[in-house]
TORLOGU-259690 format. One record per residue: residue in one letter; x, y, z of N, C-alpha, C, O in turn. Coordinates in steps of 0.2 Angstrom, whole numbers, plus 5000, padded with zeros to 4 digits. Layout:
TORLOGU-259690
+---+------+------+------+------+------+------+------+------+------+------+------+------+
! r !  n_X !  n_Y !  n_Z ! ca_X ! ca_Y ! ca_Z !  c_X !  c_Y !  c_Z !  o_X !  o_Y !  o_Z !
+---+------+------+------+------+------+------+------+------+------+------+------+------+
! A !    X !    Y !    Z !    X !    Y !    Z !    X !    Y !    Z !    X !    Y !    Z !
...
+---+------+------+------+------+------+------+------+------+------+------+------+------+
This chain:
TORLOGU-259690
+---+------+------+------+------+------+------+------+------+------+------+------+------+
! r !  n_X !  n_Y !  n_Z ! ca_X ! ca_Y ! ca_Z !  c_X !  c_Y !  c_Z !  o_X !  o_Y !  o_Z !
+---+------+------+------+------+------+------+------+------+------+------+------+------+
! M ! 5285 ! 5479 ! 5536 ! 5292 ! 5480 ! 5532 ! 5288 ! 5481 ! 5526 ! 5283 ! 5479 ! 5524 !
! P ! 5294 ! 5485 ! 5524 ! 5292 ! 5490 ! 5517 ! 5291 ! 5484 ! 5510 ! 5293 ! 5478 ! 5510 !
! V ! 5288 ! 5487 ! 5507 ! 5289 ! 5482 ! 5500 ! 5293 ! 5486 ! 5496 ! 5293 ! 5492 ! 5498 !
! P ! 5297 ! 5482 ! 5491 ! 5300 ! 5485 ! 5486 ! 5296 ! 5490 ! 5483 ! 5290 ! 5490 ! 5483 !
! V ! 5299 ! 5495 ! 5479 ! 5298 ! 5501 ! 5474 ! 5300 ! 5498 ! 5467 ! 5307 ! 5499 ! 5466 !
! I ! 5295 ! 5495 ! 5462 ! 5298 ! 5490 ! 5456 ! 5299 ! 5496 ! 5449 ! 5294 ! 5500 ! 5448 !
! G ! 5304 ! 5496 ! 5446 ! 5305 ! 5500 ! 5439 ! 5302 ! 5496 ! 5434 ! 5300 ! 5490 ! 5434 !
! A ! 5304 ! 5500 ! 5427 ! 5305 ! 5496 ! 5420 ! 5309 ! 5489 ! 5420 ! 5314 ! 5489 ! 5423 !
! K ! 5305 ! 5485 ! 5417 ! 5307 ! 5477 ! 5417 ! 5307 ! 5476 ! 5424 ! 5313 ! 5472 ! 5424 !
! H ! 5305 ! 5476 ! 5430 ! 5304 ! 5474 ! 5436 ! 5308 ! 5475 ! 5439 ! 5310 ! 5471 ! 5443 !
! T ! 5312 ! 5480 ! 5439 ! 5320 ! 5482 ! 5441 ! 5318 ! 5482 ! 5448 ! 5312 ! 5483 ! 5449 !
! V ! 5322 ! 5482 ! 5453 ! 5321 ! 5486 ! 5460 ! 5326 ! 5491 ! 5461 ! 5332 ! 5491 ! 5462 !
! L ! 5318 ! 5497 ! 5461 ! 5323 ! 5504 ! 5464 ! 5325 ! 5507 ! 5472 ! 5330 ! 5511 ! 5473 !
! R ! 5320 ! 5504 ! 5476 ! 5321 ! 5506 ! 5481 ! 5319 ! 5500 ! 5488 ! 5314 ! 5498 ! 5487 !
! W ! 5322 ! 5498 ! 5493 ! 5320 ! 5493 ! 5496 ! 5324 ! 5493 ! 5502 ! 5327 ! 5498 ! 5504 !
! G ! 5324 ! 5489 ! 5505 ! 5328 ! 5488 ! 5513 ! 5336 ! 5488 ! 5512 ! 5339 ! 5489 ! 5507 !
! N ! 5338 ! 5486 ! 5517 ! 5348 ! 5487 ! 5516 ! 5347 ! 5478 ! 5522 ! 5346 ! 5478 ! 5528 !
! P ! 5349 ! 5473 ! 5517 ! 5353 ! 5467 ! 5519 ! 5356 ! 5468 ! 5524 ! 5354 ! 5466 ! 5530 !
! Y ! 5363 ! 5471 ! 5522 ! 5368 ! 5470 ! 5528 ! 5368 ! 5473 ! 5534 ! 5373 ! 5473 ! 5538 !
! R ! 5361 ! 5477 ! 5534 ! 5361 ! 5478 ! 5543 ! 5361 ! 5471 ! 5547 ! 5364 ! 5469 ! 5552 !
! N ! 5358 ! 5467 ! 5543 ! 5356 ! 5460 ! 5550 ! 5361 ! 5455 ! 5547 ! 5359 ! 5450 ! 5550 !
! F ! 5365 ! 5455 ! 5543 ! 5372 ! 5449 ! 5542 ! 5377 ! 5450 ! 5544 ! 5380 ! 5456 ! 5543 !
! D ! 5381 ! 5445 ! 5547 ! 5388 ! 5446 ! 5549 ! 5392 ! 5444 ! 5543 ! 5390 ! 5439 ! 5539 !
! G ! 5398 ! 5447 ! 5542 ! 5399 ! 5446 ! 5535 ! 5407 ! 5443 ! 5535 ! 5410 ! 5443 ! 5529 !
! L ! 5409 ! 5440 ! 5541 ! 5414 ! 5439 ! 5544 ! 5415 ! 5431 ! 5544 ! 5410 ! 5428 ! 5545 !
! C ! 5419 ! 5429 ! 5542 ! 5416 ! 5421 ! 5538 ! 5421 ! 5417 ! 5545 ! 5427 ! 5418 ! 5546 !
! A ! 5417 ! 5413 ! 5548 ! 5420 ! 5407 ! 5556 ! 5418 ! 5401 ! 5552 ! 5415 ! 5396 ! 5555 !
! L ! 5420 ! 5400 ! 5544 ! 5419 ! 5393 ! 5543 ! 5425 ! 5389 ! 5545 ! 5424 ! 5383 ! 5547 !
! A ! 5432 ! 5392 ! 5545 ! 5439 ! 5389 ! 5546 ! 5438 ! 5387 ! 5556 ! 5442 ! 5383 ! 5559 !
! A ! 5432 ! 5391 ! 5558 ! 5432 ! 5387 ! 5566 ! 5427 ! 5383 ! 5564 ! 5424 ! 5382 ! 5569 !
! G ! 5425 ! 5380 ! 5559 ! 5422 ! 5375 ! 5561 ! 5414 ! 5374 ! 5561 ! 5410 ! 5369 ! 5562 !
! Q ! 5412 ! 5383 ! 5560 ! 5404 ! 5384 ! 5558 ! 5403 ! 5384 ! 5554 ! 5408 ! 5386 ! 5550 !
! P ! 5397 ! 5382 ! 5551 ! 5394 ! 5382 ! 5545 ! 5391 ! 5391 ! 5545 ! 5390 ! 5395 ! 5549 !
! V ! 5391 ! 5392 ! 5535 ! 5390 ! 5398 ! 5534 ! 5386 ! 5397 ! 5529 ! 5386 ! 5393 ! 5524 !
! Q ! 5380 ! 5403 ! 5532 ! 5375 ! 5405 ! 5524 ! 5378 ! 5409 ! 5521 ! 5380 ! 5414 ! 5523 !
! V ! 5379 ! 5407 ! 5512 ! 5382 ! 5414 ! 5511 ! 5377 ! 5414 ! 5502 ! 5375 ! 5410 ! 5499 !
! W ! 5379 ! 5422 ! 5502 ! 5373 ! 5424 ! 5493 ! 5379 ! 5424 ! 5491 ! 5384 ! 5426 ! 5493 !
! I ! 5378 ! 5420 ! 5483 ! 5380 ! 5419 ! 5477 ! 5375 ! 5421 ! 5472 ! 5369 ! 5423 ! 5474 !
! E ! 5377 ! 5419 ! 5466 ! 5371 ! 5418 ! 5462 ! 5373 ! 5411 ! 5460 ! 5378 ! 5408 ! 5460 !
! T ! 5367 ! 5407 ! 5456 ! 5365 ! 5401 ! 5457 ! 5370 ! 5398 ! 5450 ! 5371 ! 5400 ! 5444 !
! R ! 5372 ! 5393 ! 5454 ! 5375 ! 5389 ! 5451 ! 5383 ! 5393 ! 5450 ! 5387 ! 5389 ! 5447 !
! F ! 5385 ! 5399 ! 5451 ! 5392 ! 5401 ! 5451 ! 5390 ! 5406 ! 5445 ! 5395 ! 5410 ! 5443 !
! A ! 5386 ! 5406 ! 5442 ! 5384 ! 5410 ! 5435 ! 5388 ! 5416 ! 5436 ! 5388 ! 5419 ! 5441 !
! R ! 5390 ! 5419 ! 5430 ! 5393 ! 5426 ! 5430 ! 5388 ! 5430 ! 5426 ! 5389 ! 5430 ! 5420 !
! V ! 5382 ! 5433 ! 5430 ! 5374 ! 5436 ! 5426 ! 5378 ! 5446 ! 5426 ! 5383 ! 5448 ! 5429 !
! P ! 5374 ! 5450 ! 5423 ! 5375 ! 5454 ! 5428 ! 5371 ! 5458 ! 5431 ! 5365 ! 5457 ! 5432 !
! L ! 5375 ! 5464 ! 5436 ! 5371 ! 5464 ! 5442 ! 5367 ! 5471 ! 5443 ! 5371 ! 5475 ! 5441 !
! A ! 5363 ! 5473 ! 5446 ! 5360 ! 5476 ! 5445 ! 5361 ! 5479 ! 5455 ! 5363 ! 5476 ! 5460 !
! T ! 5358 ! 5487 ! 5455 ! 5357 ! 5489 ! 5460 ! 5350 ! 5494 ! 5464 ! 5347 ! 5498 ! 5460 !
! W ! 5348 ! 5493 ! 5470 ! 5343 ! 5496 ! 5473 ! 5345 ! 5501 ! 5477 ! 5351 ! 5503 ! 5477 !
! T ! 5342 ! 5505 ! 5480 ! 5344 ! 5511 ! 5485 ! 5340 ! 5510 ! 5489 ! 5334 ! 5511 ! 5488 !
! A ! 5343 ! 5506 ! 5498 ! 5338 ! 5506 ! 5503 ! 5336 ! 5513 ! 5505 ! 5339 ! 5519 ! 5504 !
! W ! 5330 ! 5511 ! 5509 ! 5329 ! 5517 ! 5514 ! 5333 ! 5521 ! 5517 ! 5331 ! 5527 ! 5517 !
! D ! 5340 ! 5518 ! 5519 ! 5343 ! 5523 ! 5522 ! 5348 ! 5525 ! 5517 ! 5352 ! 5530 ! 5518 !
! G ! 5350 ! 5523 ! 5512 ! 5354 ! 5526 ! 5509 ! 5357 ! 5522 ! 5501 ! 5358 ! 5523 ! 5495 !
! T ! 5359 ! 5516 ! 5508 ! 5365 ! 5512 ! 5505 ! 5364 ! 5508 ! 5497 ! 5359 ! 5505 ! 5497 !
! E ! 5366 ! 5508 ! 5494 ! 5369 ! 5504 ! 5488 ! 5368 ! 5498 ! 5490 ! 5372 ! 5495 ! 5494 !
! V ! 5361 ! 5492 ! 5487 ! 5362 ! 5485 ! 5488 ! 5363 ! 5483 ! 5482 ! 5361 ! 5487 ! 5478 !
! R ! 5367 ! 5476 ! 5479 ! 5367 ! 5473 ! 5475 ! 5362 ! 5468 ! 5474 ! 5360 ! 5463 ! 5478 !
! Y ! 5359 ! 5469 ! 5466 ! 5355 ! 5462 ! 5468 ! 5355 ! 5457 ! 5460 ! 5357 ! 5460 ! 5455 !
! S ! 5353 ! 5451 ! 5461 ! 5353 ! 5448 ! 5452 ! 5348 ! 5443 ! 5452 ! 5346 ! 5440 ! 5458 !
! Y ! 5344 ! 5442 ! 5447 ! 5337 ! 5438 ! 5449 ! 5343 ! 5430 ! 5448 ! 5340 ! 5425 ! 5447 !
! A ! 5349 ! 5429 ! 5448 ! 5350 ! 5423 ! 5447 ! 5354 ! 5423 ! 5455 ! 5358 ! 5419 ! 5457 !
! E ! 5351 ! 5427 ! 5458 ! 5353 ! 5427 ! 5466 ! 5353 ! 5421 ! 5470 ! 5348 ! 5418 ! 5470 !
! H ! 5356 ! 5419 ! 5473 ! 5355 ! 5413 ! 5479 ! 5358 ! 5413 ! 5484 ! 5363 ! 5417 ! 5484 !
! S ! 5356 ! 5408 ! 5490 ! 5361 ! 5406 ! 5495 ! 5363 ! 5399 ! 5495 ! 5359 ! 5395 ! 5491 !
! V ! 5367 ! 5396 ! 5499 ! 5370 ! 5389 ! 5499 ! 5372 ! 5390 ! 5507 ! 5371 ! 5395 ! 5511 !
! T ! 5375 ! 5385 ! 5509 ! 5378 ! 5385 ! 5515 ! 5385 ! 5380 ! 5512 ! 5386 ! 5375 ! 5509 !
! L ! 5390 ! 5386 ! 5517 ! 5398 ! 5382 ! 5516 ! 5398 ! 5377 ! 5522 ! 5397 ! 5379 ! 5527 !
! S ! 5400 ! 5371 ! 5521 ! 5403 ! 5366 ! 5528 ! 5407 ! 5365 ! 5527 ! 5407 ! 5359 ! 5528 !
! G ! 5413 ! 5368 ! 5524 ! 5420 ! 5365 ! 5525 ! 5424 ! 5368 ! 5519 ! 5422 ! 5369 ! 5513 !
! V ! 5434 ! 5370 ! 5522 ! 5435 ! 5376 ! 5517 ! 5445 ! 5370 ! 5518 ! 5447 ! 5367 ! 5522 !
! S ! 5446 ! 5373 ! 5513 ! 5453 ! 5371 ! 5511 ! 5455 ! 5378 ! 5508 ! 5452 ! 5383 ! 5507 !
! P ! 5465 ! 5377 ! 5507 ! 5467 ! 5384 ! 5505 ! 5466 ! 5385 ! 5499 ! 5467 ! 5390 ! 5496 !
! T ! 5462 ! 5379 ! 5495 ! 5462 ! 5383 ! 5489 ! 5453 ! 5382 ! 5487 ! 5451 ! 5386 ! 5484 !
! Q ! 5449 ! 5376 ! 5490 ! 5441 ! 5377 ! 5489 ! 5438 ! 5376 ! 5494 ! 5439 ! 5374 ! 5500 !
! V ! 5432 ! 5377 ! 5492 ! 5428 ! 5377 ! 5500 ! 5420 ! 5372 ! 5497 ! 5418 ! 5371 ! 5491 !
! R ! 5417 ! 5368 ! 5503 ! 5414 ! 5364 ! 5501 ! 5406 ! 5366 ! 5501 ! 5404 ! 5367 ! 5506 !
! V ! 5403 ! 5367 ! 5497 ! 5396 ! 5369 ! 5495 ! 5391 ! 5364 ! 5498 ! 5392 ! 5358 ! 5497 !
! N ! 5385 ! 5366 ! 5502 ! 5379 ! 5363 ! 5501 ! 5374 ! 5367 ! 5497 ! 5373 ! 5373 ! 5497 !
! E ! 5371 ! 5361 ! 5494 ! 5367 ! 5363 ! 5488 ! 5360 ! 5359 ! 5489 ! 5359 ! 5353 ! 5488 !
! V ! 5354 ! 5366 ! 5490 ! 5347 ! 5364 ! 5492 ! 5347 ! 5362 ! 5485 ! 5346 ! 5356 ! 5483 !
! L ! 5348 ! 5366 ! 5479 ! 5343 ! 5365 ! 5473 ! 5343 ! 5357 ! 5470 ! 5339 ! 5354 ! 5467 !
! N ! 5348 ! 5355 ! 5473 ! 5346 ! 5349 ! 5471 ! 5351 ! 5342 ! 5475 ! 5354 ! 5337 ! 5473 !
! A ! 5350 ! 5345 ! 5483 ! 5353 ! 5341 ! 5488 ! 5358 ! 5339 ! 5486 ! 5358 ! 5333 ! 5487 !
! S ! 5364 ! 5341 ! 5484 ! 5370 ! 5338 ! 5483 ! 5376 ! 5343 ! 5487 ! 5373 ! 5347 ! 5489 !
! Q ! 5382 ! 5343 ! 5488 ! 5389 ! 5345 ! 5493 ! 5393 ! 5345 ! 5487 ! 5391 ! 5340 ! 5483 !
! Y ! 5396 ! 5348 ! 5485 ! 5401 ! 5348 ! 5481 ! 5407 ! 5355 ! 5482 ! 5406 ! 5360 ! 5485 !
! W ! 5413 ! 5354 ! 5479 ! 5419 ! 5358 ! 5481 ! 5421 ! 5363 ! 5476 ! 5423 ! 5361 ! 5470 !
! V ! 5420 ! 5368 ! 5477 ! 5421 ! 5373 ! 5469 ! 5425 ! 5377 ! 5476 ! 5424 ! 5377 ! 5482 !
! S ! 5431 ! 5380 ! 5469 ! 5439 ! 5382 ! 5470 ! 5436 ! 5389 ! 5473 ! 5431 ! 5392 ! 5470 !
! R ! 5439 ! 5391 ! 5479 ! 5439 ! 5399 ! 5482 ! 5441 ! 5405 ! 5477 ! 5439 ! 5411 ! 5477 !
! S ! 5444 ! 5403 ! 5473 ! 5441 ! 5408 ! 5468 ! 5437 ! 5410 ! 5464 ! 5436 ! 5416 ! 5463 !
! L ! 5433 ! 5406 ! 5462 ! 5427 ! 5406 ! 5460 ! 5422 ! 5409 ! 5464 ! 5418 ! 5414 ! 5463 !
! F ! 5423 ! 5403 ! 5471 ! 5417 ! 5408 ! 5477 ! 5418 ! 5414 ! 5478 ! 5413 ! 5418 ! 5477 !
! E ! 5424 ! 5416 ! 5480 ! 5428 ! 5423 ! 5482 ! 5426 ! 5427 ! 5478 ! 5426 ! 5433 ! 5481 !
! T ! 5423 ! 5428 ! 5470 ! 5421 ! 5432 ! 5465 ! 5414 ! 5431 ! 5465 ! 5412 ! 5436 ! 5462 !
! N ! 5411 ! 5426 ! 5467 ! 5403 ! 5428 ! 5467 ! 5402 ! 5431 ! 5474 ! 5399 ! 5437 ! 5474 !
! F ! 5404 ! 5428 ! 5480 ! 5405 ! 5430 ! 5487 ! 5403 ! 5438 ! 5485 ! 5398 ! 5441 ! 5486 !
! A ! 5410 ! 5441 ! 5482 ! 5410 ! 5448 ! 5485 ! 5404 ! 5451 ! 5480 ! 5402 ! 5456 ! 5482 !
! D ! 5401 ! 5447 ! 5475 ! 5398 ! 5453 ! 5470 ! 5390 ! 5454 ! 5476 ! 5387 ! 5459 ! 5474 !
! F ! 5389 ! 5451 ! 5481 ! 5383 ! 5454 ! 5485 ! 5388 ! 5453 ! 5492 ! 5387 ! 5450 ! 5497 !
! N ! 5392 ! 5458 ! 5490 ! 5398 ! 5463 ! 5498 ! 5398 ! 5457 ! 5503 ! 5397 ! 5458 ! 5509 !
! N ! 5400 ! 5451 ! 5501 ! 5403 ! 5447 ! 5507 ! 5396 ! 5445 ! 5511 ! 5397 ! 5442 ! 5517 !
! M ! 5390 ! 5446 ! 5510 ! 5385 ! 5443 ! 5514 ! 5384 ! 5437 ! 5516 ! 5383 ! 5433 ! 5512 !
! A ! 5384 ! 5436 ! 5524 ! 5384 ! 5430 ! 5526 ! 5380 ! 5430 ! 5532 ! 5381 ! 5435 ! 5534 !
! V ! 5377 ! 5425 ! 5536 ! 5374 ! 5420 ! 5542 ! 5378 ! 5417 ! 5545 ! 5380 ! 5412 ! 5541 !
! I ! 5382 ! 5417 ! 5549 ! 5385 ! 5412 ! 5553 ! 5381 ! 5409 ! 5559 ! 5378 ! 5413 ! 5563 !
! F ! 5381 ! 5402 ! 5558 ! 5377 ! 5397 ! 5562 ! 5381 ! 5398 ! 5569 ! 5387 ! 5399 ! 5567 !
! R ! 5380 ! 5399 ! 5575 ! 5383 ! 5398 ! 5580 ! 5378 ! 5397 ! 5588 ! 5381 ! 5396 ! 5593 !
+---+------+------+------+------+------+------+------+------+------+------+------+------+
């Protein structure tokens, strides 16, 4: 697997394309857990990009984090958080904003 090309101040200039192996369609409503990428604790931080070997622009953040969603309501999603072994609800609008930062990258467990 190729290693990233790192620039000044530890910025990632080029690396692989993570979107090639992820299914971004959310199956949560059907009862399937979904692993998603967000910013740690839903923080709003600046994003940077690297260019994948195939030319795709990939967004990243040093606050990038992954959580598992285990429930959904019309206004909230239930988050399983590995950082402190907790489960909590967060508003769908906050979740969707964070989720969009990483191009709705998700893994669906089937």
